[in-house]
C-alpha positions as a Markdown table, in Angstrom:
| # | Residue | x | y | z |
|---|---|---|---|---|
| 1 | Gln | -37.1 | 109.2 | 138.7 |
| 2 | Pro | -38.2 | 112.1 | 136.6 |
| 3 | Leu | -36.7 | 112.0 | 133.1 |
| 4 | Ser | -38.3 | 115.0 | 131.5 |
| 5 | Asp | -41.1 | 117.4 | 131.6 |
| 6 | Ile | -43.4 | 118.4 | 128.9 |
| 7 | Ala | -44.4 | 122.0 | 129.6 |
| 8 | Gln | -48.0 | 122.8 | 129.0 |
| 9 | Gly | -48.7 | 125.9 | 131.1 |
| 10 | Pro | -51.1 | 125.3 | 133.9 |
| 11 | Ser | -50.9 | 121.5 | 133.5 |
| 12 | Arg | -47.6 | 119.9 | 133.1 |
| 13 | Gly | -47.5 | 116.5 | 131.4 |
| 14 | Thr | -44.8 | 114.3 | 132.9 |
| 15 | Ile | -43.0 | 111.1 | 132.2 |
| 16 | Glu | -41.4 | 109.2 | 135.1 |
| 17 | Tyr | -39.6 | 105.8 | 135.4 |
| 18 | Lys | -40.6 | 104.5 | 138.8 |
| 19 | Gln | -39.4 | 101.7 | 140.9 |
| 20 | Tyr | -41.8 | 99.3 | 142.7 |
| 21 | Ile | -41.8 | 96.3 | 144.9 |
| 22 | Asn | -38.2 | 96.6 | 146.0 |
| 23 | Pro | -37.4 | 100.1 | 147.4 |
| 24 | Ala | -34.0 | 98.8 | 148.6 |
| 25 | Leu | -32.7 | 98.5 | 145.1 |
| 26 | Pro | -29.4 | 100.5 | 144.9 |
| 27 | Gln | -30.0 | 104.0 | 143.5 |
| 28 | Ser | -26.9 | 103.7 | 141.3 |
| 29 | Arg | -28.9 | 101.4 | 139.1 |
| 30 | Leu | -31.3 | 104.2 | 138.3 |
| 31 | His | -28.7 | 106.8 | 137.3 |
| 32 | Asp | -26.1 | 105.0 | 135.1 |
| 33 | Gly | -27.4 | 107.0 | 132.0 |
| 34 | Asp | -27.6 | 103.8 | 129.9 |
| 35 | Thr | -31.3 | 103.5 | 128.9 |
| 36 | Asp | -30.7 | 100.1 | 127.2 |
| 37 | Thr | -29.2 | 98.7 | 130.4 |
| 38 | Val | -32.0 | 100.2 | 132.5 |
| 39 | Ser | -34.6 | 98.7 | 130.0 |
| 40 | Arg | -33.0 | 95.3 | 130.3 |
| 41 | Arg | -32.9 | 95.5 | 134.0 |
| 42 | Ala | -36.5 | 96.5 | 134.1 |
| 43 | Lys | -37.5 | 93.3 | 132.3 |
| 44 | Asp | -35.2 | 91.1 | 134.3 |
| 45 | Asp | -36.2 | 92.5 | 137.7 |
| 46 | Gly | -39.8 | 93.3 | 137.1 |
| 47 | Lys | -39.5 | 96.2 | 139.5 |
| 48 | Phe | -40.0 | 99.3 | 137.3 |
| 49 | Phe | -42.8 | 101.0 | 135.5 |
| 50 | Ile | -43.3 | 104.2 | 133.5 |
| 51 | His | -45.8 | 106.8 | 134.7 |
| 52 | Ile | -47.2 | 109.5 | 132.5 |
| 53 | Ser | -49.9 | 112.2 | 133.1 |
| 54 | Asp | -51.7 | 115.2 | 131.6 |
| 55 | Thr | -50.9 | 114.8 | 127.9 |
| 56 | His | -53.9 | 117.0 | 127.0 |
| 57 | His | -53.5 | 116.3 | 123.2 |
| 58 | Asp | -55.3 | 118.9 | 121.1 |
| 59 | Pro | -55.9 | 117.8 | 117.4 |
| 60 | Phe | -56.9 | 121.3 | 116.5 |
| 61 | Phe | -53.8 | 123.0 | 117.9 |
| 62 | Asp | -53.0 | 126.3 | 116.3 |
| 63 | Pro | -50.0 | 128.2 | 117.7 |
| 64 | Glu | -51.4 | 131.5 | 116.4 |
| 65 | Ala | -54.8 | 131.1 | 118.0 |
| 66 | Thr | -55.8 | 131.4 | 121.6 |
| 67 | Met | -59.1 | 130.8 | 123.4 |
| 68 | Gly | -57.8 | 131.2 | 127.0 |
| 69 | Ala | -55.1 | 129.8 | 129.3 |
| 70 | Ala | -53.6 | 126.6 | 128.0 |
| 71 | Ile | -56.0 | 126.6 | 125.0 |
| 72 | Cys | -54.5 | 127.3 | 121.5 |
| 73 | His | -57.2 | 126.6 | 119.0 |
| 74 | Ser | -59.9 | 128.6 | 117.3 |
| 75 | Cys | -62.1 | 130.7 | 119.5 |
| 76 | Leu | -65.0 | 129.6 | 117.4 |
| 77 | Phe | -65.1 | 126.6 | 119.7 |
| 78 | Ser | -65.9 | 128.8 | 122.7 |
| 79 | Glu | -69.3 | 128.5 | 124.2 |
| 80 | Glu | -68.5 | 131.5 | 126.5 |
| 81 | Val | -68.3 | 133.7 | 123.4 |
| 82 | Phe | -70.7 | 132.1 | 120.9 |
| 83 | Gly | -73.1 | 130.2 | 123.2 |
| 84 | Ser | -75.1 | 127.6 | 121.4 |
| 85 | Glu | -73.6 | 128.8 | 118.1 |
| 86 | Ala | -70.1 | 127.6 | 119.0 |
| 87 | Tyr | -68.5 | 125.4 | 116.4 |
| 88 | Cys | -68.7 | 121.7 | 117.2 |
| 89 | Pro | -66.1 | 119.6 | 115.3 |
| 90 | Arg | -67.7 | 116.3 | 114.5 |
| 91 | Thr | -64.7 | 114.9 | 112.7 |
| 92 | Leu | -61.0 | 115.2 | 113.5 |
| 93 | Pro | -58.1 | 116.1 | 111.2 |
| 94 | Thr | -56.9 | 112.9 | 109.5 |
| 95 | Asn | -53.3 | 114.0 | 108.9 |
| 96 | Glu | -52.4 | 115.5 | 112.3 |
| 97 | Ala | -48.8 | 114.3 | 112.3 |
| 98 | Ser | -48.0 | 116.0 | 108.9 |
| 99 | Ile | -49.8 | 119.3 | 109.5 |
| 100 | Glu | -47.3 | 122.2 | 109.1 |
| 101 | Ile | -47.4 | 124.4 | 112.3 |
| 102 | Gly | -44.5 | 126.7 | 111.5 |
| 103 | Gln | -42.0 | 127.3 | 114.2 |
| 104 | Tyr | -43.9 | 125.3 | 116.8 |
| 105 | Pro | -43.8 | 121.7 | 115.4 |
| 106 | Phe | -43.9 | 120.2 | 118.9 |
| 107 | Gly | -46.3 | 122.7 | 120.4 |
| 108 | Arg | -46.1 | 126.1 | 122.1 |
| 109 | Tyr | -45.4 | 126.8 | 125.8 |
| 110 | Gly | -48.7 | 127.5 | 127.5 |
| 111 | Cys | -50.8 | 125.4 | 125.0 |
| 112 | Asn | -52.2 | 122.0 | 124.9 |
| 113 | Pro | -49.9 | 120.1 | 122.6 |
| 114 | Pro | -50.3 | 118.8 | 119.0 |
| 115 | Arg | -49.9 | 115.2 | 117.9 |
| 116 | Arg | -46.2 | 115.4 | 117.2 |
| 117 | Leu | -45.4 | 116.0 | 120.9 |
| 118 | Val | -47.5 | 113.0 | 121.9 |
| 119 | Asp | -45.7 | 110.9 | 119.4 |
| 120 | Ser | -42.4 | 112.3 | 120.7 |
| 121 | Leu | -43.4 | 111.3 | 124.2 |
| 122 | Tyr | -44.2 | 107.7 | 123.2 |
| 123 | His | -40.9 | 107.4 | 121.3 |
| 124 | Ala | -39.1 | 108.6 | 124.4 |
| 125 | Met | -40.9 | 106.0 | 126.4 |
| 126 | Lys | -39.8 | 103.3 | 124.0 |
| 127 | Gly | -36.2 | 104.5 | 124.4 |
| 128 | Ile | -36.6 | 103.6 | 128.1 |
| 129 | Asp | -38.4 | 100.3 | 127.5 |
| 130 | Ala | -39.6 | 99.3 | 124.1 |
| 131 | His | -42.0 | 96.7 | 125.4 |
| 132 | Pro | -43.1 | 97.6 | 129.0 |
| 133 | Arg | -45.5 | 95.2 | 130.8 |
| 134 | Phe | -47.7 | 98.2 | 131.8 |
| 135 | Val | -47.7 | 102.0 | 131.9 |
| 136 | Val | -49.6 | 104.1 | 134.5 |
| 137 | Met | -51.5 | 107.1 | 133.1 |
| 138 | Thr | -53.0 | 109.3 | 135.8 |
| 139 | Gly | -55.5 | 111.1 | 133.6 |
| 140 | Asp | -56.2 | 114.2 | 131.5 |
| 141 | Leu | -55.8 | 112.7 | 128.1 |
| 142 | Ala | -58.4 | 115.2 | 126.9 |
| 143 | Pro | -57.6 | 118.8 | 126.0 |
| 144 | His | -59.2 | 122.0 | 127.4 |
| 145 | Gly | -61.7 | 124.2 | 125.7 |
| 146 | Tyr | -64.2 | 122.2 | 123.7 |
| 147 | Pro | -68.0 | 122.7 | 123.4 |
| 148 | Gly | -70.0 | 121.0 | 126.1 |
| 149 | Asp | -67.3 | 121.2 | 128.8 |
| 150 | Lys | -69.5 | 123.7 | 130.7 |
| 151 | Ala | -72.9 | 122.5 | 129.6 |
| 152 | Thr | -75.8 | 122.8 | 131.9 |
| 153 | Leu | -77.4 | 119.4 | 132.4 |
| 154 | Thr | -81.0 | 118.4 | 133.2 |
| 155 | Asn | -82.4 | 115.0 | 134.0 |
| 156 | Thr | -83.5 | 114.7 | 130.3 |
| 157 | Thr | -80.1 | 115.6 | 128.7 |
| 158 | Thr | -78.6 | 112.8 | 126.6 |
| 159 | Phe | -75.1 | 112.5 | 125.3 |
| 160 | Glu | -76.4 | 113.0 | 121.8 |
| 161 | Asp | -77.7 | 116.5 | 122.9 |
| 162 | Leu | -74.1 | 117.6 | 123.4 |
| 163 | Cys | -71.0 | 118.1 | 121.2 |
| 164 | Pro | -69.1 | 114.7 | 120.7 |
| 165 | Thr | -65.6 | 116.2 | 120.0 |
| 166 | Lys | -64.1 | 115.3 | 123.4 |
| 167 | Leu | -65.2 | 111.6 | 123.0 |
| 168 | Leu | -63.7 | 111.6 | 119.5 |
| 169 | Ile | -60.4 | 112.9 | 120.7 |
| 170 | Met | -60.2 | 110.3 | 123.5 |
| 171 | Lys | -61.1 | 107.5 | 121.0 |
| 172 | Arg | -58.2 | 108.7 | 118.9 |
| 173 | Gln | -55.9 | 108.8 | 121.9 |
| 174 | Ala | -56.8 | 105.2 | 122.6 |
| 175 | Ala | -56.0 | 104.3 | 119.0 |
| 176 | Phe | -52.6 | 106.1 | 119.3 |
| 177 | Trp | -51.8 | 104.1 | 122.4 |
| 178 | Lys | -52.5 | 100.8 | 120.7 |
| 179 | Gln | -50.5 | 101.8 | 117.7 |
| 180 | His | -47.4 | 102.6 | 119.7 |
| 181 | Phe | -47.8 | 99.9 | 122.5 |
| 182 | Pro | -50.0 | 97.1 | 121.1 |
| 183 | His | -49.1 | 94.7 | 123.9 |
| 184 | Thr | -48.7 | 97.0 | 126.9 |
| 185 | Lys | -51.4 | 97.3 | 129.5 |
| 186 | Leu | -52.4 | 100.9 | 130.2 |
| 187 | Val | -53.3 | 101.4 | 133.8 |
| 188 | Phe | -55.6 | 104.4 | 133.3 |
| 189 | Thr | -57.5 | 106.7 | 135.7 |
| 190 | Leu | -59.8 | 109.6 | 134.8 |
| 191 | Gly | -58.6 | 113.1 | 135.1 |
| 192 | Asn | -61.0 | 116.0 | 135.7 |
| 193 | Asn | -60.6 | 117.1 | 132.1 |
| 194 | Asp | -61.4 | 113.6 | 130.9 |
| 195 | His | -65.0 | 114.1 | 132.2 |
| 196 | Phe | -67.7 | 115.6 | 130.2 |
| 197 | Pro | -68.9 | 118.1 | 131.1 |
| 198 | Lys | -65.5 | 118.9 | 132.7 |
| 199 | Asp | -65.2 | 118.2 | 136.4 |
| 200 | Lys | -68.4 | 116.2 | 136.5 |
| 201 | Tyr | -69.2 | 112.5 | 136.7 |
| 202 | Trp | -72.1 | 112.2 | 134.3 |
| 203 | Gln | -73.2 | 108.7 | 133.6 |
| 204 | Pro | -74.1 | 109.0 | 129.9 |
| 205 | Phe | -70.6 | 110.1 | 129.1 |
| 206 | Ile | -68.9 | 107.6 | 131.4 |
| 207 | Thr | -70.9 | 104.8 | 129.6 |
| 208 | Ala | -69.9 | 106.2 | 126.1 |
| 209 | Leu | -66.2 | 106.5 | 127.1 |
| 210 | Gly | -66.1 | 103.0 | 128.6 |
| 211 | Asp | -67.6 | 101.6 | 125.4 |
| 212 | Val | -65.0 | 103.4 | 123.3 |
| 213 | Phe | -62.1 | 102.2 | 125.4 |
| 214 | His | -63.4 | 98.6 | 125.3 |
| 215 | Glu | -63.8 | 98.8 | 121.5 |
| 216 | Glu | -60.2 | 100.1 | 121.1 |
| 217 | Gly | -58.8 | 97.3 | 123.3 |
| 218 | Leu | -57.8 | 99.4 | 126.4 |
| 219 | Phe | -60.4 | 97.6 | 128.6 |
| 220 | Thr | -61.1 | 94.0 | 129.0 |
| 221 | Lys | -64.8 | 93.0 | 129.4 |
| 222 | Lys | -64.4 | 93.0 | 133.2 |
| 223 | Glu | -62.7 | 96.4 | 133.3 |
| 224 | His | -65.3 | 97.8 | 131.0 |
| 225 | Glu | -68.1 | 96.7 | 133.3 |
| 226 | Met | -66.3 | 98.2 | 136.3 |
| 227 | Phe | -65.6 | 101.5 | 134.5 |
| 228 | Thr | -69.2 | 102.0 | 133.3 |
| 229 | Arg | -70.5 | 101.4 | 136.8 |
| 230 | Tyr | -68.0 | 103.3 | 138.9 |
| 231 | Gly | -65.8 | 105.3 | 136.6 |
| 232 | Ser | -63.0 | 103.4 | 138.4 |
| 233 | Val | -61.2 | 100.2 | 137.6 |
| 234 | Tyr | -58.7 | 97.8 | 139.2 |
| 235 | Tyr | -55.9 | 96.1 | 137.3 |
| 236 | Asp | -54.1 | 93.0 | 138.5 |
| 237 | Ile | -50.6 | 92.6 | 137.3 |
| 238 | Asp | -48.6 | 89.8 | 138.9 |
| 239 | Asn | -48.7 | 90.4 | 142.6 |
| 240 | Leu | -49.8 | 94.0 | 142.2 |
| 241 | Arg | -53.3 | 95.5 | 142.2 |
| 242 | Phe | -53.6 | 99.0 | 140.8 |
| 243 | Ile | -56.8 | 100.6 | 141.9 |
| 244 | Ala | -57.5 | 103.5 | 139.6 |
| 245 | Leu | -60.0 | 105.7 | 141.4 |
| 246 | Asp | -61.9 | 108.6 | 139.9 |
| 247 | Phe | -61.3 | 111.2 | 142.5 |
| 248 | Thr | -63.2 | 113.8 | 140.5 |
| 249 | Leu | -66.3 | 112.0 | 141.7 |
| 250 | Phe | -65.5 | 113.1 | 145.2 |
| 251 | Thr | -65.0 | 116.8 | 144.5 |
| 252 | Pro | -67.8 | 119.3 | 145.3 |
| 253 | Gly | -70.2 | 119.0 | 142.4 |
| 254 | Gly | -68.3 | 116.1 | 141.0 |
| 255 | Glu | -71.3 | 113.8 | 140.8 |
| 256 | Val | -74.2 | 115.0 | 138.7 |
| 257 | Thr | -77.4 | 114.6 | 140.7 |
| 258 | Phe | -81.0 | 115.7 | 140.0 |
| 259 | Val | -82.4 | 114.6 | 143.4 |
| 260 | Asp | -84.1 | 117.5 | 145.3 |
| 261 | Pro | -82.5 | 117.6 | 148.8 |
| 262 | Ala | -85.9 | 118.8 | 150.2 |
| 263 | Ser | -87.3 | 115.4 | 149.3 |
| 264 | Leu | -84.9 | 113.7 | 151.7 |
| 265 | Ser | -85.9 | 115.5 | 154.9 |
| 266 | Gly | -85.9 | 113.2 | 157.9 |
| 267 | Leu | -83.0 | 111.1 | 156.7 |
| 268 | Ser | -79.7 | 111.0 | 158.5 |
| 269 | Glu | -76.6 | 112.7 | 157.0 |
| 270 | Glu | -75.3 | 109.4 | 155.7 |
| 271 | Glu | -78.6 | 108.4 | 154.3 |
| 272 | Thr | -79.0 | 111.7 | 152.6 |
| 273 | Ala | -75.5 | 111.5 | 151.0 |
| 274 | Cys | -76.2 | 108.1 | 149.7 |
| 275 | Glu | -79.5 | 109.2 | 148.1 |
| 276 | Leu | -78.0 | 112.3 | 146.6 |
| 277 | Phe | -74.8 | 110.7 | 145.4 |
| 278 | Pro | -75.5 | 107.0 | 144.5 |
| 279 | Val | -72.3 | 106.6 | 142.4 |
| 280 | Arg | -70.1 | 107.8 | 145.3 |
| 281 | His | -71.9 | 105.4 | 147.6 |
| 282 | Arg | -71.5 | 102.3 | 145.4 |
| 283 | Thr | -67.9 | 103.2 | 144.5 |
| 284 | Ile | -67.0 | 103.3 | 148.1 |
| 285 | Gln | -68.5 | 99.9 | 148.6 |
| 286 | Trp | -66.6 | 98.6 | 145.5 |
| 287 | Phe | -63.4 | 100.2 | 146.8 |
| 288 | Glu | -63.7 | 98.4 | 150.1 |
| 289 | Arg | -64.4 | 95.0 | 148.5 |
| 290 | Thr | -61.5 | 95.5 | 146.1 |
| 291 | Leu | -59.1 | 96.3 | 149.0 |
| 292 | Lys | -60.3 | 93.3 | 151.1 |
| 293 | Glu | -59.9 | 91.0 | 148.1 |
| 294 | Ala | -56.4 | 92.2 | 147.4 |
| 295 | Arg | -55.5 | 91.6 | 151.1 |
| 296 | Glu | -56.9 | 88.0 | 150.9 |
| 297 | Gln | -54.9 | 87.4 | 147.7 |
| 298 | Lys | -51.8 | 88.9 | 149.3 |
| 299 | Lys | -51.4 | 91.5 | 146.6 |
| 300 | Ala | -49.5 | 94.8 | 147.0 |
| 301 | Val | -51.9 | 97.7 | 146.3 |
| 302 | Tyr | -51.2 | 101.0 | 144.4 |
| 303 | Ile | -54.0 | 103.5 | 144.6 |
| 304 | Val | -53.8 | 105.6 | 141.4 |
| 305 | Gly | -55.6 | 108.9 | 141.0 |
| 306 | His | -55.5 | 112.2 | 139.2 |
| 307 | Gln | -56.0 | 114.3 | 142.3 |
| 308 | Pro | -54.3 | 113.5 | 145.6 |
| 309 | Leu | -56.2 | 111.9 | 148.5 |
| 310 | Thr | -55.4 | 114.8 | 150.7 |
| 311 | Thr | -56.8 | 118.2 | 151.7 |
| 312 | Lys | -55.8 | 121.1 | 149.5 |
| 313 | Arg | -57.2 | 124.5 | 148.6 |
| 314 | Gly | -58.6 | 125.6 | 145.4 |
| 315 | Lys | -58.6 | 123.7 | 142.1 |
| 316 | Asp | -59.8 | 120.1 | 142.2 |
| 317 | Glu | -60.2 | 120.1 | 146.0 |
| 318 | Leu | -61.9 | 117.0 | 147.3 |
| 319 | Asn | -65.1 | 117.4 | 149.3 |
| 320 | Val | -63.4 | 117.0 | 152.7 |
| 321 | Tyr | -66.6 | 117.7 | 154.6 |
| 322 | Gly | -68.6 | 115.0 | 152.8 |
| 323 | Val | -69.6 | 111.7 | 154.3 |
| 324 | His | -68.1 | 109.8 | 151.4 |
| 325 | Tyr | -64.7 | 111.5 | 151.6 |
| 326 | Gly | -64.5 | 110.4 | 155.3 |
| 327 | Lys | -65.2 | 106.8 | 154.3 |
| 328 | Leu | -62.6 | 107.1 | 151.5 |
| 329 | Lys | -59.9 | 108.3 | 153.9 |
| 330 | Phe | -60.9 | 105.7 | 156.5 |
| 331 | Leu | -60.5 | 102.8 | 154.0 |
């Protein structure tokens, strides 16, 4: 049941308290207005979880600055304006929570939010359940508008060639999470803004992000290995299996590839797709194995993703005409 919305312009972060396993549970138990009672019942029944999404925390939030829609920080970060001369922050503010931001202490409508709003979100979650077993986060931890988000890649580009700010921000987000919920499992899936460059599965960044999440304690060794190979992870919690799929990988242009299609003449459509998009190919195989294993172990499955596994027009549309999308739908 939706409890509140955090308005952020084009992307709206949300917090929800959701029921699982037993859909026949009386609705009156979800609407008694007593969060302590709901929290106690959640622990007793084991049938609830919290879902959050699109927090887009921006450590350089400035309510008086604007770089574009949803972006309220210095335009000096803009590659569209300054090109290679755009400012690349290599350190983050150390005192975010105490920075004075005037009449917008919790952010400004239409902007990615500051630290205080993220802290407020986590405190609200604790008011629902101070020690949840797990929380589902469906992506977009990262803010918009940082250098490198629209970088042009070549087969020789390394992560060290680009601005590291987004990785630093996501590392800090992981630390915030462990600070607020040291014993709660975060069921995390990548959003399109969590990729670097934005909207693109690029292996050097996926590897770097997986290493950071492992170092910060968000990933076990097994989850780290899955994430750095597929950008996707499954989490087993009791008789549930959450499969966190990176759907950005399946959007047009979502997998960075440097294979020349002309070199694949004579191959079938499926063979061509597998050669052009090897991560999609191996992720589909992993997804199928993961589903079969869950069935054998009699686990209920939740498929968790930032984008919906449906057709839609415009932003974040999945590549519905691709071979791998067809396989994904079939599974």
